[in-house]
N, C-alpha and C positions, 0 to 999 in steps of 0.2 A: 605527444606521438600516438598513444592508443587511441585518443581523441579522432584523431585523422585517420588512422585505419579504420574505425567504426563509421566515419562519415562516410569515407569512399566506398566501403560495403554495401552502406544504406542506400549510396546514392545510384549504384550499380544498375538495378532494376531500372530505373527513369532512364538511365543512359542507354540501354538496350531497348528499350519502349519508345525513345524519341527520335531514335536515328532513322533517317529518311523520311521523317515527318516534317510536313510545311508549318511553321510557325509564323504569325503575322503579329509585329511588334510595333506601336504605335506609342507615339508622345509627341507633346506641344514642343513651342520654339523654345519656351521656355527651360527645357530640358538641356537643348542645345547649348543654350547660353551660360547655363551654369558651369561652375568650375570642375563639377563633379561627373561632367558627362564622359571626361575620359575613361571614369570606371565603367560606366555603362558600355563605351564602346569594349573596352577589354572582355565584359562578358557577352557581348555579341560576337566578339571572334570566339571565344571559348565555344559559345554552343555551334557556331559553325565549324568548328574544328571536330566537332563531336558528330558530326554529320547532320545535323538538324540543317533543314532548308529553311533559308530566312528570307522573310520579305518584311522590310522596314518602311513605316508610313512616318512622314514626319508633318508636324504644322510649323507655322512662322508667325501668329499672331504678335507676340513681342517685338519682332523684327519689321513686320509691318507698321507697326504702332510708331516706333521709332522714325522709320523713314516719312510716315505721314506728318509726324510731329516737326522733324526739321524742314518738311515742303509746306508746313501751315495750311494742311488740308484736313477737314475735321473727320473724325472716324464717326460713323453711323452704324448701327445695328437694331435689328427686328429679329422676329421669329425665332425666340429662344436663344437669343445671342449671336445670332449670324451677321455676319457683315453686309451691309448694303454697298455692292461694289459697282461705284460706275467707272468711267475709262481712267480718271486721273488715278484712283484707288488700285485700279488693276495694273497698271505700271508699277506700284509700288509693290504690290503682292509678288509680280514677278522678280522685280530686284531681291526681295526680301527671302523668296523662296529660292534662287539661285544662290545666294549667299549662304542660306543653312545648308541645302544639298552640297556645296562645294566643301562645306566646314566637314559634315559627315562623311564624304568620299575621302578626304585627306585624312582624318582621323581612324577609319578604317582601312586606310593604307598604311599605315605606319608599322616597321618592323624594327623597331630599336632593339639592340641588344641589352640583355639584363632588364627586359621589360614583358609584360604579360604577352606583349605582342611580337615578341623575339620569334623570327622564323615565318611569320604569317603573309601567306602570300594570296591576301583577298581580292578578288574581282568584283568591283560594285557594278552593276548595270542598272542604268535608271534610262528613261525616254517617255516617249507618248504613248504610255499603255491603256490610257484612260480616255473615253469617249464621254463627252458631257453634254448637258443639257440646261435650259435655263429654269432657275427655281421658279420665275414667273412672279406673279403677284400674288403676296401671301397679307391677307388681311389687311386688303387694299393698299397695300405698299408695295410698289414695284421693286424688286431685289435685283433688277439690273443684270450685270455680269456675274451674281452669285449663282452656283450652279448646283447639280446633283448627278451623280454617275449614271450614265446611260449604259455605257459597255465597260467591259474590260478584256482587253487581249490577252486573254489567260494563255493563249497556246505560245506567245512570245515571251511571257512570264515563265511559264513552264521550260521552256527550252534554255532560257537563261537561268533556270534552277537547277536542271540537268547537266548544265555544262559547271556546274560548281560555283554560280555567283550568286552575290548576295544583293537582292533585288530592292531597289530605294525607290518609293514612290511619292511624289510631290503633291501638294492637295492643288494641284491644276488640271485640269482637263480641256479638251479639245472638241470642237464640234465638226462633223463633217465639211461646215461651209467655210471653216478656218477661224472661227470664234474662239476666244480662251476665255475659261470659267473660273471662279474661285471656289475651290471645294473647302469642306470641312474635313479636318483629319478623322475624325471619328466615324464619318459616312465611309470615307475611301477605305480606312480599315476594315471597316464592317464587310463592305463590300465585295473587298479583296478575299477576304477571310473565307466568305459563303462562296465565294465564284472559284476560288482555287481550292477548296474542300480542305481547308486548313484544320490541324488537329487543335491547335489553341490560337486565340485572340489574346493579346496580352496588351494592355493600357497601363503606361507609367503616369501617375496622378500626384497631384499635391498631397490629398490625403493618403492614409496608410488602408485604405478599404473602406468599405462599406460598414457602417455603425449602426446598431440599431437605437430604441429611445433611451436607452439606459446607457449609450454611449461604448457597448461591448461591441468590438471588432467581429464580426461576423467572418468566420473562415470560409464559409460556404454557401450558397444561397441556389436555390430552384428558381427558374424564370419566373414562375408563378408567384413566389416569395417576392422575388425583386419587382415583381410590375406592382406588389402591393404598396412597397416602400415608395414607388415612385409615384402613386395617388398622393403622395404629402410631399410634393418636391422642395418645399420650403424647408424641410428637416435635413435636407441633404447639402454638403457642401458644393459649391457651383462646380468644380471638375466632375464630384460624382454625378449630379444632374445631367453632366453633358455626354460623361461615358457610359455611364449604367444602361442608358435605353439601347446602345449600340450594342454591349454585350448580351442583353436580353435577346435583341433582333437576329444576331449572329446564331446563338445557340438554339434559336427556336427554327433557324434556317439551317441546321446540319452540322454547325461547328460543335465540335464535342464539349469543349471548355474555353470559358473566357475568364481572365483574371484581371483584377485591378489591385495594383500594387505600388507601393511611394517609391517615387523618383529620388527621395532622400537618404533612403535607405540604401547603404554601401553594399552590393552583392545581392540587391532585392531578386533579380531575376533567378538568379542561382538557389537563393532560399526558396523561392517560392517554388520552381520546379523539381528541386533535387532533394527536398525533404518532404516529408509526408503531411505536415502542419502548415507548413508554406508560412509565409508574412503576410498575406494581405486576403482578399476576397477572391474565390474561385464560383462561378456561375456554370450552370448546366442546364438542361432542358428539363432533366428530371432530376429527383434527390440523388444525391450523391452514394447514399446507404441504401441497400435495399437487400431484402430476404430471396433466397430463390433455390431451386432444387440444384444439389451438386452433380457436377459432371467429373468425369475420369480425370480432365485436364486440372480439375481442381485438388488432386491428390497430394500435390506438393505442398499447395498451400494450407491444406486441414494438417498436415505433418507438421509445419514450422506453427501450427496453434497448439496442438495437442502434444507434441513433445517435451518441451519444457515440465508441463504438468506430469507426464507422465514419469519424467526423471525424479519428480517431487515425491512420486507416490498418490498424487492428486486422481490420476485415472488409471485405467488398466491400459498396459501396452497393446499396441495393435500393429502388427507389422504392415509393409507397403502392400503386401499381397493382399492381406484381409482388407485393409481399405480399399482396394481396386475391386474387390468380388461384392463389397459390400455398400460401395458408392452410391447406389439408388436409395440407401436409406437415410443418409445426410442431407441435411438442409444446411447453407452456408449465409452468412452475413457478409455482403461484399461493399467494401467503400472504395470509390474512385477506381475500381477494378483492382482493387486489393482484397483478398480474404481477410476479413478480421475476426471472425467467429463461426462457430460450427456447433451442431448436435444431429444426434442420430434417434430415429424410432426404430424400436425392434417389436415386430408385434408376435404375439401369441393369440393367433386368431382363434383356436379352440376354445380358451379360456375368456376371451374378449380381454385381454389384458395387453397392455403395452409398456416397454421400457425408454425410458429417457436416458440416453446414452451420449459420453464424450460430449458433453455440453461445455463449452471453452471459448473465452474471448479475449483478444489481445490485450494485454496490461492497459496500455494505452486508450482503450476504448471500454473499459468496465464499470464507468461512471454513468453511461450515455444510453444506458437502458436495452442494450442488444443481447444481454444474457437474456433478459425477461423477453425481449422479442423473439426470438428463438425458442423459448420455452412454449410460448403462447402457439407458434406456428406448429411445433408438434404436438400440442393439444388439439388442435383445429385438425391435423392429418390424423389423428387416434381418432377422432369423432367421426370422419368421413369413414373410418374402416369400422364402425360402429363398436369401438372399444369401449367397455363399460368404466374402466380405471388406467390410470399408469403408473409406474412406480419408477424409484431412482435408487441406485446404491451409490453411498458416498462415504467418504473417509473427512472429509474436511471441511463440507460446506453445509452441515446439517441445517443452520439458521436462516441460510439464505431460501432454502426450500421450505422451511416452515414458517417462513413468514410471506410464502407465496402459494398459501393452500396445502401443501401437502400435511399430512400428519403420520407419527411414529409406527411404523409397522414392524413384522418379524419376518423370518425366512419363511415361516408359514403363509404367509399373504403372497409370496413369488408363486408363480405357476410352475408347475410339476417340472417342467423341463430346466425352470432357471435354479431351481432348488438342488436340482442332480448337479448343476454347474457350480453352486456357490464356494466360494473359496472361504473355509474358515479361517485359514492363517490371516488374511487380509482383513477379516471382522470388518467390511465395510457393513454401515448402518443402511437399515430399509426403510423408505419413506414412501409412503401411498397418497394418490390423488383422486377421488371420484370423478369422472367426467359429466357432467350436466349436459342433457340434451339443449341444442341451440333452437 
């Protein structure tokens, strides 16, 4: 029971942050064919009920393959696995896309009692939202009716989202001359995410995310890091080779976050979106973690970080009013829009000395180097103020500072103003560090 309450409380900030945001969620036809797809539908319904505006893009490759095989038509592929679509194949694509679309619409319309969909009143909108163009000749091969997205009817999609519909996009597009083109689900999803200014693009994949050469799951990637991995595509699973480039393109064109998560993990969508660590790989155009100057809007986040340490006696208590008045002294470490660490510099310019204060990092991030990064940032700022040394007062973390170039000092090493305020009952140890010129 307590675990449930804790999870709900931990998820609440994400619920507030995602309400009225647009997510594009994409998956291949194998996801729809799997028995576990009903669980995905339940999670889509939950996201929709929380006020998230959903665009769902689906593929249908296995369904196309089955129809082609039944009609003894050969499957042909080129250009990184894109299907070569002739007229006969296009007929099979349309049949398969219709089957998949109908299944998704039917499941999203469920409202059975005693099920996660009980009481749901989902409206699903699909239509000719995509204008396409031929892919043309690629490496000397005519791709025929395989196409690319030329235009998206963003106004129509926006209207459907405003009306509370879930928008369902199939991998087919139409030309002004009435031709129909076969599209890839990854391009359709990427283009929709970019042109609809989506907050997130999410791919359900066979793999559980992107792994490095040591087979470690990479929970977050910058687009630059992802592009380096894509330089060695043979090291990546086939579906990651397909979806990761689309995730990179989306993020480089304004989508804030792209996610690659396992289709086989029950509740993967919820775990990825409503827990801090997630269960897959999150891609962003810039590193998810960075340091910056604090603003008045960060006071609540700073309090959440330092309050537990104040209660333990590790840090001196600071009131909200004091934090607000001294906020310009603080630097924060931010991870995916959440404050995970802070530090402050109090300068005594007359004696060219500075105090490193309120250095704190969230427990989940203490082994990832953010404390040292915050300390280094404070040292850089102290140098810019032409301070000759910094000091720190601590009761619990002496060795941490000694390992980072501080030496044992005394109250006499403090600036006169600080000596007058020294709390002899607290008996904080003094450590000082000279600042070399760069």
